[in-house]
C-alpha positions as CSV (number, residue, x, y, z in Angstrom):
1,M,-84.9,96.6,-181.8
2,L,-83.5,95.6,-178.4
3,P,-82.1,98.3,-176.1
4,R,-78.3,98.2,-175.8
5,S,-78.5,98.2,-172.0
6,K,-75.5,97.5,-169.8
7,T,-75.3,94.1,-168.4
8,R,-73.9,92.6,-165.3
9,A,-71.0,90.3,-165.7
10,I,-72.1,86.7,-166.0
11,A,-69.5,84.0,-165.5
12,V,-69.8,81.5,-168.3
13,A,-68.0,79.0,-166.1
14,A,-70.8,79.2,-163.6
15,V,-73.4,78.4,-166.2
16,A,-71.3,75.7,-167.8
17,A,-70.8,74.0,-164.4
18,L,-74.5,73.5,-164.3
19,S,-74.4,73.2,-160.5
20,L,-78.2,72.9,-160.5
21,A,-80.6,71.1,-158.2
22,A,-81.3,67.8,-159.8
23,C,-81.9,64.2,-158.9
24,A,-81.3,61.4,-161.3
25,N,-82.1,57.7,-161.4
26,N,-78.9,56.6,-163.1
27,A,-79.9,53.1,-163.9
28,G,-78.3,51.8,-167.1
29,G,-79.8,51.6,-170.5
30,G,-78.9,52.0,-174.1
31,G,-79.1,55.2,-176.2
32,G,-76.2,57.5,-175.4
33,G,-74.0,56.1,-172.7
34,G,-70.7,57.5,-174.1
35,T,-69.1,60.8,-173.4
36,D,-69.9,62.4,-176.8
37,L,-73.6,63.0,-176.9
38,V,-76.1,64.6,-179.3
39,I,-79.1,66.8,-178.4
40,S,-81.5,67.9,-181.1
41,T,-84.1,70.5,-182.1
42,D,-87.3,69.5,-183.8
43,L,-88.8,72.6,-185.5
44,P,-90.7,73.8,-188.6
45,L,-87.9,75.2,-190.8
46,Q,-90.2,76.0,-193.7
47,G,-93.2,78.2,-194.0
48,A,-94.3,81.1,-191.8
49,S,-92.6,79.7,-188.7
50,A,-89.2,79.3,-190.4
51,S,-87.7,82.6,-189.2
52,T,-88.5,81.9,-185.5
53,S,-87.2,78.4,-185.8
54,D,-84.0,79.6,-187.5
55,S,-83.5,82.1,-184.7
56,T,-84.1,79.4,-182.1
57,N,-81.5,77.1,-183.6
58,K,-78.9,79.9,-183.9
59,M,-79.5,81.0,-180.3
60,I,-79.1,77.4,-179.0
61,Q,-75.9,77.0,-180.9
62,L,-74.5,80.3,-179.5
63,Y,-75.4,79.1,-176.0
64,L,-73.6,75.8,-176.5
65,D,-70.6,77.7,-177.8
66,Q,-70.7,79.9,-174.7
67,V,-70.6,76.8,-172.4
68,G,-68.0,75.1,-174.4
69,G,-70.3,72.3,-175.6
70,K,-70.1,70.7,-172.2
71,A,-72.6,69.3,-169.7
72,G,-70.7,67.9,-166.7
73,K,-68.2,65.4,-168.1
74,Y,-70.1,65.1,-171.4
75,S,-69.4,66.8,-174.7
76,V,-72.6,67.8,-176.4
77,T,-73.3,68.7,-180.1
78,L,-76.5,69.9,-181.7
79,K,-78.4,68.2,-184.6
80,T,-81.4,70.0,-186.2
81,Y,-84.5,68.3,-187.6
82,D,-87.2,69.9,-189.8
83,D,-90.8,68.8,-189.0
84,S,-92.3,70.9,-191.8
85,T,-92.7,70.4,-195.6
86,A,-92.4,73.0,-198.4
87,A,-95.7,71.8,-199.8
88,K,-97.6,72.5,-196.6
89,G,-95.5,75.4,-195.4
90,A,-95.9,74.4,-191.8
91,W,-95.5,71.4,-189.5
92,D,-96.6,68.1,-191.1
93,D,-97.9,64.9,-189.5
94,A,-95.8,62.6,-191.7
95,A,-92.7,64.7,-191.1
96,C,-93.2,64.6,-187.3
97,A,-93.8,60.8,-187.4
98,K,-90.6,60.3,-189.4
99,N,-88.6,62.6,-187.0
100,G,-89.8,60.6,-184.0
101,T,-88.4,57.4,-185.6
102,D,-85.2,59.2,-186.6
103,H,-84.5,60.5,-183.2
104,V,-84.7,57.0,-181.7
105,A,-82.5,55.6,-184.5
106,N,-79.7,58.2,-183.9
107,T,-77.9,56.2,-181.1
108,N,-75.9,59.1,-179.7
109,E,-78.9,61.4,-179.4
110,V,-80.2,61.6,-175.8
111,A,-82.8,64.4,-175.8
112,V,-84.9,66.6,-178.1
113,M,-85.6,70.3,-177.7
114,G,-89.0,70.8,-179.3
115,T,-91.5,70.7,-180.8
116,Y,-92.8,74.1,-181.7
117,N,-96.3,72.8,-182.4
118,S,-98.3,70.8,-179.8
119,G,-99.9,68.6,-182.5
120,C,-96.4,67.5,-183.7
121,A,-95.4,66.7,-180.1
122,K,-98.4,64.5,-179.7
123,I,-97.2,62.4,-182.6
124,E,-93.6,62.2,-181.6
125,V,-93.8,61.7,-177.8
126,P,-95.2,58.2,-177.9
127,T,-92.5,57.1,-180.2
128,L,-89.8,58.5,-178.0
129,N,-91.5,57.0,-175.0
130,N,-91.5,53.5,-176.4
131,D,-87.8,53.5,-177.2
132,S,-86.4,50.1,-176.2
133,S,-83.3,51.8,-174.7
134,G,-85.4,53.8,-172.3
135,P,-87.8,56.7,-172.7
136,M,-86.1,59.6,-174.7
137,L,-86.6,63.0,-173.2
138,M,-88.3,65.8,-175.1
139,I,-88.5,69.3,-173.6
140,S,-90.5,72.0,-175.4
141,H,-90.1,75.7,-175.4
142,A,-93.4,76.4,-177.1
143,N,-96.0,73.6,-176.7
144,T,-98.9,75.0,-174.7
145,N,-101.6,72.5,-175.2
146,P,-102.5,71.2,-171.7
147,G,-103.2,67.6,-172.8
148,L,-99.5,66.7,-173.2
149,T,-99.1,66.8,-169.4
150,K,-102.5,66.9,-167.7
151,K,-106.1,65.8,-168.2
152,W,-107.7,67.7,-171.1
153,D,-109.3,65.6,-173.8
154,T,-110.2,61.9,-173.6
155,G,-107.3,59.7,-172.8
156,E,-104.9,62.5,-172.1
157,P,-102.2,62.6,-171.1
158,E,-101.8,58.9,-170.5
159,K,-102.0,57.9,-174.2
160,Y,-98.8,59.7,-174.9
161,Y,-96.8,57.5,-172.5
162,P,-97.3,53.9,-173.5
163,T,-94.6,52.7,-171.1
164,G,-96.2,54.4,-168.2
165,V,-93.1,56.6,-167.7
166,R,-93.2,60.3,-168.5
167,N,-90.6,61.6,-171.0
168,Y,-92.0,65.0,-171.8
169,A,-91.6,68.4,-170.2
170,R,-91.8,72.1,-171.1
171,V,-90.5,75.4,-169.9
172,I,-93.6,77.5,-170.9
173,T,-97.0,77.6,-169.3
174,T,-100.1,75.9,-170.7
175,D,-103.2,77.1,-172.6
176,D,-105.5,76.7,-169.7
177,Y,-103.5,79.5,-168.0
178,Q,-103.0,81.4,-171.2
179,G,-106.8,81.3,-171.9
180,Q,-107.5,82.4,-168.3
181,G,-105.2,85.3,-168.5
182,A,-106.4,86.4,-171.9
183,A,-110.1,86.3,-170.7
184,A,-109.2,88.3,-167.6
185,F,-107.6,91.0,-169.7
186,A,-110.5,91.1,-172.1
187,F,-113.0,91.5,-169.3
188,N,-111.1,93.8,-166.9
189,D,-109.0,95.9,-169.4
190,L,-110.9,95.8,-172.7
191,K,-114.4,95.8,-171.0
192,V,-115.6,93.1,-173.4
193,K,-119.2,92.0,-173.1
194,K,-119.6,89.6,-176.1
195,A,-116.9,87.5,-177.7
196,F,-116.9,85.4,-180.9
197,V,-114.3,82.6,-180.6
198,L,-112.7,81.1,-183.7
199,N,-110.3,78.2,-184.0
200,D,-108.1,76.7,-186.8
201,N,-109.4,73.1,-186.0
202,Q,-105.9,72.0,-185.0
203,T,-104.7,70.6,-181.6
204,Y,-103.3,73.9,-180.3
205,G,-106.0,76.1,-181.7
206,L,-108.9,74.0,-180.4
207,G,-107.2,73.9,-176.9
208,V,-106.5,77.6,-176.5
209,A,-109.9,78.5,-177.9
210,K,-111.6,76.2,-175.4
211,A,-109.6,77.6,-172.6
212,F,-110.4,81.2,-173.5
213,A,-114.1,80.5,-174.0
214,E,-114.5,78.6,-170.7
215,S,-112.6,81.3,-168.7
216,A,-114.5,84.1,-170.4
217,K,-117.9,82.6,-169.5
218,K,-116.9,82.3,-165.9
219,L,-116.1,86.0,-165.8
220,G,-119.4,87.0,-167.4
221,I,-118.4,87.5,-171.0
222,E,-121.1,86.1,-173.3
223,I,-119.7,83.8,-176.0
224,V,-122.0,84.6,-178.9
225,G,-120.4,82.2,-181.4
226,E,-117.7,79.5,-181.7
227,Q,-116.6,78.3,-185.1
228,A,-113.6,76.9,-187.0
229,W,-112.0,78.7,-189.9
230,D,-110.9,76.8,-193.0
231,A,-107.2,77.7,-193.7
232,K,-107.8,76.9,-197.4
233,Q,-110.5,79.6,-197.9
234,P,-109.6,82.5,-200.2
235,N,-111.4,85.0,-197.8
236,Y,-113.5,85.1,-194.7
237,T,-116.0,87.8,-195.6
238,A,-119.0,85.5,-195.0
239,L,-117.6,84.3,-191.6
240,Y,-117.2,87.9,-190.4
241,Q,-120.6,88.9,-191.6
242,G,-121.8,86.2,-189.2
243,V,-119.7,87.7,-186.4
244,K,-121.1,91.1,-187.2
245,A,-124.6,89.8,-186.8
246,S,-123.8,88.3,-183.5
247,G,-123.1,91.7,-181.9
248,A,-119.6,90.6,-180.7
249,D,-117.2,93.3,-179.5
250,L,-114.2,91.0,-179.6
251,V,-113.0,88.3,-182.0
252,Y,-110.6,85.7,-180.5
253,L,-108.4,83.8,-183.0
254,G,-107.6,80.4,-181.4
255,G,-104.9,79.0,-183.7
256,I,-101.6,79.7,-185.5
257,Y,-100.8,82.4,-188.0
258,D,-99.5,79.8,-190.5
259,N,-103.2,78.8,-191.1
260,N,-104.0,81.7,-193.4
261,G,-103.9,84.1,-190.5
262,G,-103.0,87.0,-192.7
263,Q,-106.2,86.8,-194.7
264,L,-108.1,86.3,-191.5
265,I,-106.7,89.6,-190.1
266,K,-107.3,91.5,-193.3
267,D,-110.9,90.4,-193.6
268,K,-111.7,91.2,-190.0
269,V,-110.7,94.8,-190.5
270,A,-112.5,94.9,-193.9
271,V,-115.8,93.7,-192.4
272,L,-115.7,94.8,-188.7
273,G,-113.4,97.8,-188.7
274,K,-110.0,98.6,-187.3
275,N,-108.8,96.7,-184.2
276,D,-108.8,99.8,-182.0
277,G,-112.5,100.4,-182.9
278,A,-115.7,98.8,-181.7
279,V,-114.6,95.2,-182.3
280,K,-111.3,94.2,-180.8
281,L,-109.1,91.4,-182.3
282,F,-107.3,89.1,-179.9
283,A,-105.0,86.2,-180.6
284,P,-102.8,83.8,-178.5
285,D,-99.1,83.1,-178.9
286,G,-99.7,81.2,-182.1
287,F,-99.8,84.6,-183.7
288,T,-96.6,85.9,-182.1
289,G,-93.1,86.0,-183.6
290,Y,-94.2,86.5,-187.2
291,P,-92.4,89.5,-188.9
292,D,-94.9,89.3,-191.9
293,M,-97.9,89.6,-189.6
294,V,-96.9,92.8,-187.9
295,K,-96.1,94.4,-191.2
296,L,-99.8,94.0,-192.2
297,P,-101.5,97.4,-191.8
298,E,-104.6,95.6,-190.7
299,S,-102.8,94.0,-187.7
300,A,-102.4,97.4,-186.0
301,G,-104.2,97.5,-182.7
302,M,-104.4,93.7,-182.5
303,Y,-103.9,92.2,-179.0
304,L,-101.7,89.1,-178.4
305,T,-100.8,86.9,-175.5
306,F,-97.4,85.3,-175.1
307,A,-97.1,82.4,-172.6
308,G,-94.0,83.8,-171.0
309,L,-91.8,86.9,-170.9
310,T,-91.0,88.8,-174.1
311,Q,-87.7,89.9,-175.4
312,D,-88.1,93.4,-174.2
313,Q,-89.0,92.3,-170.7
314,L,-86.1,89.8,-170.5
315,V,-83.6,92.4,-171.6
316,K,-84.9,95.0,-169.3
317,A,-84.7,92.7,-166.4
318,G,-81.1,91.8,-167.1
319,G,-79.6,88.4,-166.3
320,A,-78.0,85.6,-168.3
321,G,-80.2,86.1,-171.3
322,V,-78.9,89.5,-172.1
323,K,-75.5,88.2,-172.9
324,L,-77.0,85.8,-175.3
325,F,-79.1,88.5,-177.0
326,E,-76.1,90.7,-177.4
327,A,-74.0,87.8,-178.9
328,Y,-76.9,87.1,-181.3
329,K,-77.1,90.7,-182.4
330,A,-73.3,90.9,-182.9
331,K,-73.1,87.8,-185.0
332,Y,-76.3,88.1,-187.1
333,G,-76.8,91.9,-187.2
334,K,-80.4,91.6,-186.0
335,D,-82.6,90.6,-183.1
336,P,-83.9,87.0,-183.0
337,D,-87.5,86.7,-184.4
338,G,-90.0,86.4,-181.6
339,S,-89.6,85.5,-177.9
340,Y,-89.6,81.7,-178.2
341,P,-85.9,81.4,-179.3
342,L,-84.8,82.3,-175.7
343,Y,-87.2,79.8,-174.3
344,G,-85.5,77.3,-176.6
345,V,-82.3,78.0,-174.8
346,A,-84.0,77.7,-171.5
347,A,-85.2,74.2,-172.5
348,V,-81.6,73.3,-173.5
349,Q,-80.4,74.5,-170.1
350,V,-82.7,71.9,-168.5
351,I,-81.5,69.3,-170.9
352,L,-77.8,70.0,-170.2
353,A,-78.5,70.0,-166.4
354,A,-80.1,66.6,-166.9
355,I,-77.2,65.3,-168.9
356,A,-74.7,66.5,-166.2
357,A,-76.7,64.7,-163.5
358,S,-77.1,61.4,-165.5
359,D,-75.0,58.5,-166.6
360,G,-75.2,59.7,-170.2
361,T,-78.0,57.2,-171.3
362,R,-81.4,58.2,-172.6
363,K,-82.9,56.5,-169.6
364,G,-80.7,58.4,-167.2
365,V,-81.2,61.8,-168.8
366,N,-84.9,61.4,-168.8
367,A,-84.9,60.3,-165.2
368,A,-83.0,63.3,-164.1
369,V,-85.9,65.5,-165.2
370,L,-88.9,63.3,-164.5
371,S,-88.1,61.5,-161.3
372,G,-86.8,62.4,-157.8
373,S,-86.7,66.1,-157.3
374,G,-86.5,66.9,-161.0
375,I,-84.5,69.8,-162.4
376,T,-84.3,73.4,-161.2
377,I,-82.5,76.2,-163.0
378,P,-81.9,79.0,-160.5
379,A,-82.9,82.5,-161.5
380,D,-79.3,83.8,-161.6
381,Q,-78.4,81.1,-164.1
382,S,-81.6,80.9,-166.1
383,V,-81.6,82.8,-169.4
384,T,-85.1,83.9,-168.7
385,G,-84.0,85.6,-165.5
386,K,-86.5,83.6,-163.5
387,E,-86.3,80.2,-161.8
388,I,-87.3,77.3,-164.0
389,K,-88.4,74.4,-162.0
390,I,-89.8,71.3,-163.7
391,D,-92.3,69.2,-161.7
392,P,-91.1,65.6,-162.1
393,A,-94.6,64.3,-161.7
394,T,-96.0,66.2,-164.7
395,G,-93.2,67.8,-166.7
396,D,-94.8,71.2,-166.3
397,T,-92.9,74.3,-165.2
398,S,-93.7,76.3,-162.1
399,A,-93.4,79.6,-164.1
400,R,-96.8,80.8,-165.1
401,D,-96.0,84.1,-166.8
402,L,-98.2,85.7,-169.4
403,T,-97.5,88.8,-171.4
404,I,-100.2,90.9,-173.2
405,E,-98.9,92.6,-176.3
406,I,-100.4,95.1,-178.8
407,V,-99.3,95.4,-182.4
408,K,-98.1,99.0,-182.9
409,D,-95.7,100.6,-185.3
410,N,-95.2,97.3,-187.2
411,K,-94.0,95.4,-184.1
412,E,-95.3,93.6,-181.1
413,T,-95.1,96.0,-178.2
414,F,-95.5,95.3,-174.5
415,A,-98.9,96.2,-172.9
416,K,-99.0,94.2,-169.6
417,S,-97.6,91.2,-167.8
418,Q,-99.1,89.0,-165.2
419,T,-98.5,85.8,-163.3
420,I,-101.4,83.4,-163.4
421,E,-102.2,81.7,-160.1
């Protein structure tokens, strides 16, 4: 539960005014252009991620209500998209592809907040980029795969921008930094000597596993095995027998909890012992924000990284986000699930600032973020309590915060925070 701390008064008018540092290329272009504009979210609303996505949508709507649904002279409404399917219980390639087309077809829509999963973004961004009315902006609160904005795998990131103009940004740091920070914690704090690195064979999981393994090797941790897990397997006993034989004192789960993560956690404990024992269990932010996971007895003692600041840290620090947390708790009788919902609002703050600095077209909104001096949300207006500055050349944020958590008493609890240089 969030502490009911006193908050300093925050003038809604100051936030609504969005008097933020921005520079926009206001050249004309179709898509939007009127004074009544639509922004959207693109999230998995079914499956294990559904509760976090629902909290994100609710927090964004609360924020829009607080600022009167305005960005400069424009009126802004929210439309939500689902990029998951009931059959898969997670994000789906076909659903993401359809959403990309639907975003472009919705003529009043000027920007997308999303996606939650990096693999989905890699499907949608090229479609939004190739919009005939000008590249359509997408800003993510949760994508951490480096390849969307910087060189990572072959052809990245250029292949996502067929027009040669960037149209993607994010308010969260990337897996190269998350992997670096996790490896440093494993080496310095957990005193790990040998690590076995698993991945779920998806875009995000492969990327974060690679980042952790490469950083761990540089620090002197021996990587005694690297392997993908099959999300369709009924159990992972044989996999963990192999880990046991390797002599690893840490297992790193590069992937998302949706991909049979519960069974993976249960079988780790069954074969290798509790997580506070000889073999530690460590996972990235793809395992954070899941109420079902922390309820598993076997998850106790598991370490997690979150590529940002967590709810508890944000509330303790005070600032604009506290008012939003309190409004959410008052309306829904509970805290939002996970820490990503507030970063969803941070992404919307950037989008609203871009709209206010633009001519109301897709082209103009995108240019406000990804040309000139870009967009900066000052710390005293940012819902994260820290400055959010988007690099117009890459779309990456200047904030490189990482939080280490440990699962304790059926919840994610703060262990350590650090800024990655």
